[in-house]
N, C-alpha and C positions, 0 to 999 in steps of 0.2 A: 447564426445570431444575428440578428438584425439590428440595425440603428434604431436610436428614439427617433420619434420624430420631431422635425424642427418647427419650434413656434416663431413665427416673426411677429413682433411686437413694435410698431411703428414707435419712433422718439420723438415725443411731443416738440413742436418748434418754441421757439424762444417766444413767439405770439401767444403762443397756448397756454406758457409757462404764466405769462403776466395775466391772463386773462382765468386762470382759474385762481391766483392771487386776489386778482380784483374781486372774485365773485365771495371769497372769502372774507374780505376785508370791508366792501361796500354794500350796502342794500341795494336792491332792485332799481329803487329811484335814482339813485345816486349813479349808479352804471349807465342808464339812460341819459342822465343828463350828461354825464362826462360824455358820452357817444354822439349825445345830440351837438355838443359845443365841437368836438373835433370834426364832424360833418360840415359845420358853419366854417369852421376854419378852412377845410378844403376847399369849399364853396368860395371863400372869399379869394382863397389863391387863384382859382380858376377864374373868377370876373377880373383880379389885376391882371391876371396873363394875358386876358381877351382886351383889357384896357391898352395895354401895351402896345398890342398888336395892330389895334384900330388906328393907334396913335402914329405907328409907323406907317402903316396904308395912307393915312391923311395926309403925312408928312412929304410922301412921295408922289401922291399926286398931285400936291400944292406945286413941289420943285418942277414935276415934269410938265405941270399944266402952264407954266408962266413961261 
């Protein structure tokens, strides 16, 4: 007697589940706008981090150059 074949199905991640709900509730244009807005938020955070780093470097140069 042979065992039945096992089928492995991936359990969707939380992100996948949110995207599925998003696709049901929002039109394509709204999804694109939301993703563009999030991309802008991430880019703003990256620029802010770069500004902090540049300020730190400038302060080090100013203190060691005196």
